[in-house]
C-alpha positions, -999 to +999 in steps of 0.1 A: +000+000+000+014+033-011+019+061+015+020+088-012-007+115-012-023+122-046-015+157-056-047+176-062-066+208-054-101+214-042-129+219-069-136+256-076-100+267-072-079+278-102-043+270-108-025+278-141+006+265-158+034+292-161+025+302-197-011+307-186-001+326-155+021+349-177-010+357-198-031+362-167-005+386-152-004+405-185-042+412-184-039+419-146-012+445-153-032+461-181-062+466-159-040+479-130-023+504-153-055+518-167-069+522-131-037+541-121-039+563-152-073+576-139-058+584-105-071+555-085-050+546-055-040+510-045-052+495-013-052+460+001-072+446+031-068+415+052-080+383+036-095+374+070-118+398+088-137+396+121-171+381+113-191+408+131-174+434+109-175+416+076-211+403+080-227+435+093-249+437+062-246+401+050-276+378+050-295+352+030-275+335+002-244+356+008-240+345+044-244+308+033-214+312+010-190+327+035-160+307+048-164+312+085-144+296+113-131+302+148-095+305+160-092+307+198-118+332+209-121+349+175-150+344+151-134+349+116-145+350+080-127+351+046-137+382+026-164+373+000-160+405-020-139+437-020-167+461-014-176+454+022-139+455+032-138+489+014-167+501+035-149+491+067-116+505+054-131+539+046-150+542+078-119+532+099-094+554+081-116+583+071-096+610+089-065+600+069-081+598+035-086+626+009-121+627-006-134+620-031-114+588-024-106+569-055-092+534-048-085+503-068-082+468-052-071+437-071-071+407-049-086+373-042-120+367-026-137+335-014-172+321-018-183+287-007-207+282-035-212+251-057-183+251-082-192+250-119-178+261-152-168+297-150-175+300-113-149+296-085-146+295-048-114+315-049-110+341-075-095+375-083-116+406-085-104+439-100-124+467-083-125+505-085-146+527-063-150+564-058-162+574-023-175+609-015-178+627+018-215+637+021-219+640-017-205+627-050-212+646-082-228+627-111-198+633-134-181+604-115-208+581-127-195+589-162-159+585-153-164+549-144-175+538-179-146+558-193-123+536-173-143+505-184-139+516-220-102+520-218-097+487-200-115+466-226-098+485-255-065+477-239-073+440-233-085+440-270-113+414-270-132+430-298-163+452-296-181+457-263-211+475-250-215+492-216-252+488-208-264+513-183-296+522-164-306+540-132-323+522-103-344+553-095-361+550-129-371+514-122-380+521-085-401+552-095-419+533-123-427+504-100-440+528-074-462+545-101-479+512-108-485+503-071-455+481-065-435+504-042-435+478-014-422+451-037-395+471-055-366+450-043-382+417-053-393+430-087-358+443-094-342+409-086-366+393-111-361+419-138-324+415-135-328+378-146-348+387-178-319+378-201-313+345-184-349+332-179-368+351-206-402+367-205-420+335-195-397+330-166-400+366-155-438+364-158-439+334-136-416+349-109-435+382-109-467+363-104-451+347-074-441+381-061-478+392-063-481+411-095-512+406-116-513+400-153-519+437-162-491+449-140-467+423-155-476+435-190-468+471-180-435+460-165-424+440-196-435+469-219-415+494-199-383+474-197-387+467-234-384+504-244-357+505-271-341+529-296-310+550-296-298+565-264-315+598-270-347+581-282-350+561-250-344+592-229-372+610-249-396+580-245-390+580-208-398+617-204-428+613-227-444+587-204-455+616-182-448+597-149-448+623-121-432+601-095-404+621-080-379+592-078-386+584-115-381+620-126-349+622-107-337+589-122-343+601-158-325+634-150-295+615-136-293+591-165-295+620-190-267+638-172-245+607-170-249+602-208-240+639-214-208+635-193-199+602-209-199+620-243-177+646-228-153+618-218-153+609-255-167+575-250-178+562-284-215+559-289-210+524-301-196+514-268-226+523-246-263+519-246-293+524-222-309+491-212-339+493-189-335+456-180-303+463-162-312+463-125-282+447-106-297+425-080-277+437-050-298+459-027-272+485-020-273+500-056-294+532-056-287+550-088-266+544-120-259+507-127-237+491-154-231+458-171-205+453-198-209+427-226-184+415-252-205+418-284-189+388-301-191+366-270-224+374-253-226+339-239-200+350-214-225+373-198-215+405-180-177+408-178-178+440-157-206+454-136-213+478-108-231+510-099-238+538-074-247+534-038-256+560-012-250+544+022-226+515+020-208+526+052-240+529+072-232+499+093-199+514+105-204+552+107-230+579+108-212+599+082-228+598+047-203+584+022-219+578-012-199+559-038-198+544-072-177+515-084-174+485-107-158+451-105-142+427-130-141+391-120-107+384-135-103+347-128-138+339-142-133+361-172-098+347-179-109+311-176-139+316-199-118+333-225-092+305-224-119+278-226-136+295-255-103+299-274-107+336-275-072+340-259-043+316-259-012+313-238+019+312-260+049+323-240+062+298-215+090+321-203+094+358-197+131+357-207+140+375-239+174+357-242+189+325-229+227+327-222+243+294-229+278+287-217+293+258-237+314+246-207+324+255-171+353+277-183+328+299-202+305+303-172+321+334-156+319+354-189+283+340-194+272+353-160+289+387-166+271+390-200+238+381-184+243+408-158+249+434-186+217+423-204+197+426-172+211+460-164+196+472-196+162+459-187+164+427-208+149+396-191+177+370-192+180+334-182+213+314-180+214+277-186+236+263-158+232+226-161+260+205-176+241+191-206+249+187-243+242+215-268+211+197-281+195+197-246+204+234-241+188+245-273+158+223-266+153+241-233+152+275-250+129+262-277+104+246-254+101+278-233+098+299-264+127+321-255+133+341-287+171+344-286+201+323-274+234+339-266+260+311-270+294+314-253+322+290-260+360+292-257+363+314-288+336+338-278+350+341-243+385+349-256+372+376-279+346+390-255+317+383-278+286+361-280+270+341-308+235+354-309+209+330-325+173+340-333+153+310-322+123+320-343+141+325-376+165+304-396+190+332-399+227+327-393+241+333-359+256+368-354+289+373-336+285+404-315+299+422-285+275+422-255+268+458-262+259+451-298+237+422-288+218+445-264+208+468-293+191+438-310+176+424-278+160+457-269 
């Protein structure tokens, strides 16, 4: 009987080979760089929080998914998103922060839900939020989609559409047809329209308590279509006098006006009255981003405005707006669909290959020169034959090999070989090789 343990990981946890991790890190860096270009500041929070703090607002399905445990006398939980830790962070450090506080947070979160394709128990989220002190101008609601637009242009996954709406429009409309006491339930149902269709929505709205005529009004309302300006005109033409509805239409119109000022292309955004975002804390503008050529992936970036996320920690009003990209989920789906492919198994631009031990000192010195010029450099240090050394470079996809034998060492040069082309080796000084490698 073997005493060996089978190497394996838990279902719902992602682990990539180096070439996949290199690609993952590349997308991670592109997102982070765009966030920083817009002035967002980095923060990180503990993976483990006190349960009473983390779960102040949690309940229902969310609380069931939380990894919770005790250590000594402490009741602890793993963070399930980056938004609740942000609320705690801002409330705790408020005297030392400058408002509006623009932060980005890219890190892992944990949810004990049933693992399935595209859903994980441990995954990276890439969040940005803007938190105001007492107030937060609507123009920030337009800056968020400007960031989204630049992120998905940089990742280069084809055409995309940022679909936006305002929860006040939906809430005000539901109130105008006598559903003000069931707004939260109706919003959750409407948010599933794309997944379950009109029949599914009709069934669930009936269960909520809406009659046939009311359901017909709801479906007609969320089905309002046209260009951005046409939808705004149709909303105004409805003549609904509910104060919340009127405010929502105004806010959405202003956000669109500011988005155009940010030079967001018209093709990259659209008003969609079915976008509700099921989470209760959204109170105004809401977003979902779709890749037009890969709609089966669902929303790849979503979020919205909230007025009182910090209410469980402080009496100070701190409205905010933010979005999140589920990077692990997105990356895995893109890989599985063949939309992206991992090609580079190494980050090195050149492999320095000493032919024997005598050439090793010069090889190491040459590698140091390359690295000092910002060139990622690997050195093959094993005593193998030339065939194995070249195979190492080829399997990792390293584009250049700098070969150093006795002749090269004596003359202070390297034989530079382009591993991707069938060109002759070039005999160059390290300084000359650097010009090519750069």
